[in-house]
C-alpha positions as CSV (number, residue, x, y, z in Angstrom):
1,X,209.3,209.0,104.9
2,X,207.1,211.5,103.2
3,X,205.0,213.3,105.8
4,X,201.8,215.3,105.9
5,X,201.4,218.1,108.4
6,X,198.3,217.6,110.6
7,X,199.0,220.4,113.1
8,X,201.4,222.9,114.6
9,X,201.9,223.4,118.3
10,X,201.3,227.0,119.4
11,X,201.6,228.6,122.8
12,X,201.1,226.9,126.1
13,X,197.7,227.1,127.8
14,X,197.8,227.2,131.6
15,X,200.5,225.9,133.8
16,X,200.1,222.1,133.5
17,X,201.6,221.5,130.1
18,X,198.7,221.9,127.7
19,X,199.4,223.5,124.4
20,X,197.2,225.1,121.7
21,X,197.3,223.4,118.3
22,X,196.8,225.0,114.9
23,X,194.8,222.2,113.3
24,X,195.7,221.2,109.7
25,X,193.6,218.1,109.3
26,X,189.9,217.5,108.5
27,X,189.7,214.8,111.1
28,X,191.1,216.3,114.3
29,X,189.1,214.0,116.6
30,X,190.9,210.9,115.4
31,X,194.3,212.4,114.6
32,X,194.6,213.9,118.1
33,X,192.8,211.2,120.1
34,X,194.3,210.1,123.4
35,X,196.9,207.4,122.9
36,X,197.9,208.6,119.4
37,X,201.6,209.0,118.8
38,X,202.5,211.8,116.5
39,X,205.8,212.2,114.6
40,X,207.3,215.7,114.7
41,X,209.4,218.1,112.7
42,X,212.0,218.6,114.0
43,X,212.1,214.8,114.3
44,X,214.1,214.8,117.6
45,X,211.2,216.4,119.5
46,X,208.9,213.5,119.0
47,X,207.2,211.3,118.9
48,X,204.6,212.9,121.1
49,X,201.8,210.8,122.6
50,X,198.5,212.6,123.1
51,X,197.4,212.1,126.7
52,X,194.3,214.5,126.6
53,X,192.6,216.5,124.0
54,X,189.8,219.1,124.4
55,X,188.3,222.0,122.6
56,X,188.3,225.4,124.4
57,X,186.9,228.5,122.8
58,X,187.2,227.0,119.3
59,X,190.9,226.0,119.8
60,X,192.2,222.5,120.2
61,X,194.2,222.0,123.4
62,X,196.5,219.0,123.8
63,X,198.4,217.5,126.7
64,X,201.2,215.2,125.7
65,X,202.6,212.4,127.9
66,X,205.6,213.6,129.9
67,X,204.9,217.4,129.3
68,X,203.9,218.5,132.8
69,X,204.6,222.2,133.0
70,X,204.4,225.4,131.2
71,X,208.1,225.6,130.5
72,X,208.1,222.1,128.9
73,X,205.1,223.1,126.8
74,X,206.8,226.3,125.7
75,X,209.7,224.3,124.4
76,X,207.3,222.6,122.0
77,X,206.0,225.8,120.5
78,X,206.4,225.9,116.7
79,X,206.8,222.1,116.4
80,X,205.0,220.5,113.4
81,X,202.9,217.5,114.1
82,X,203.1,215.1,111.1
83,X,201.9,211.7,110.0
84,X,203.4,209.3,107.4
85,X,201.8,210.0,104.1
86,X,201.5,206.3,103.4
87,X,199.1,206.0,106.4
88,X,196.5,208.3,104.9
89,X,193.7,206.6,103.0
90,X,193.0,208.1,99.6
91,X,189.9,210.2,99.3
92,X,186.7,208.9,97.8
93,X,186.1,212.3,96.3
94,X,187.8,212.6,92.8
95,X,188.1,216.4,93.2
96,X,189.9,216.2,96.6
97,X,193.6,216.1,96.8
98,X,196.2,216.1,99.6
99,X,198.9,218.8,99.2
100,X,201.6,216.0,98.8
101,X,199.8,214.6,95.8
102,X,200.0,218.0,94.0
103,X,203.5,218.9,94.9
104,X,205.9,217.8,92.1
105,X,203.2,217.7,89.3
106,X,204.1,219.2,86.0
107,X,201.9,222.0,85.0
108,X,200.8,222.6,81.4
109,X,198.1,224.8,79.9
110,X,195.0,223.5,78.1
111,X,196.8,224.3,74.8
112,X,199.8,222.2,75.9
113,X,202.3,224.9,76.8
114,X,204.7,224.0,79.6
115,X,204.3,226.2,82.7
116,X,206.4,224.6,85.4
117,X,206.2,222.4,88.5
118,X,204.0,222.7,91.6
119,X,206.2,223.3,94.6
120,X,203.8,224.3,97.3
121,X,200.1,224.6,98.1
122,X,199.3,227.7,100.2
123,X,196.1,227.8,102.2
124,X,194.4,230.9,103.3
125,X,191.3,232.6,102.0
126,X,192.0,230.9,98.7
127,X,194.1,227.8,98.1
128,X,196.9,228.7,95.8
129,X,199.2,226.5,93.7
130,X,202.8,227.8,93.8
131,X,204.4,226.9,90.4
132,X,208.1,227.2,89.8
133,X,208.6,228.4,86.3
134,X,211.6,227.9,84.0
135,X,214.1,230.7,84.7
136,X,213.3,230.8,88.4
137,X,210.0,232.8,88.4
138,X,207.1,231.7,90.5
139,X,203.4,231.8,89.5
140,X,200.5,231.6,91.9
141,X,197.4,229.9,90.5
142,X,194.1,229.7,92.5
143,X,193.2,226.1,92.9
144,X,189.6,226.2,91.6
145,X,187.9,224.1,88.9
146,X,187.6,227.0,86.5
147,X,191.4,227.5,86.3
148,X,192.5,223.9,87.0
149,X,190.2,221.7,85.0
150,X,192.3,218.6,85.2
151,X,194.5,217.0,87.8
152,X,196.0,213.6,86.8
153,X,198.2,212.5,89.7
154,X,198.9,209.1,88.1
155,X,200.3,210.8,85.0
156,X,202.1,213.5,87.1
157,X,200.3,216.3,85.3
158,X,198.1,219.2,86.2
159,X,196.3,221.2,83.4
160,X,195.5,224.9,83.9
161,X,193.3,227.3,81.9
162,X,194.7,230.6,83.0
163,X,193.1,233.9,82.1
164,X,195.3,236.4,80.2
165,X,197.9,237.9,82.5
166,X,197.9,235.2,85.2
167,X,201.1,233.4,84.2
168,X,202.6,235.7,81.5
169,X,205.5,237.9,82.4
């Protein structure tokens, strides 16, 4: 099963088993709604069933069924909350992609030069494509329209237009 991370369990909150969650989805209200069962990585920790969800000071707090104390909540710290990639509907926006759609795409320049393969998408101040290059190097390419003019998931290809020095040794 290919999975997509929707959150990561952080520290416990209080003494009754609530945990903070680092949200990694654009739809937290439905992904973490009461009654939803979430798969986990590591797999043996889950599935976890959301019993209660609430926002507190800009952080999502969840209480999972059967997790009734701070010690039990602490054992969940660092657990990834995942969903089956097949259960995620495709986006209506042609310029929006899930990380899993990009990972594994072959990368070529606009002039047709082979660059490598996308192995990861890093999120932070700027989304970055991590590209494994032949010979073991790695290139980081900002995922913006100016540098990535074409993404063809069906063809398994991503075309980049890098400025001088971005991918050269």
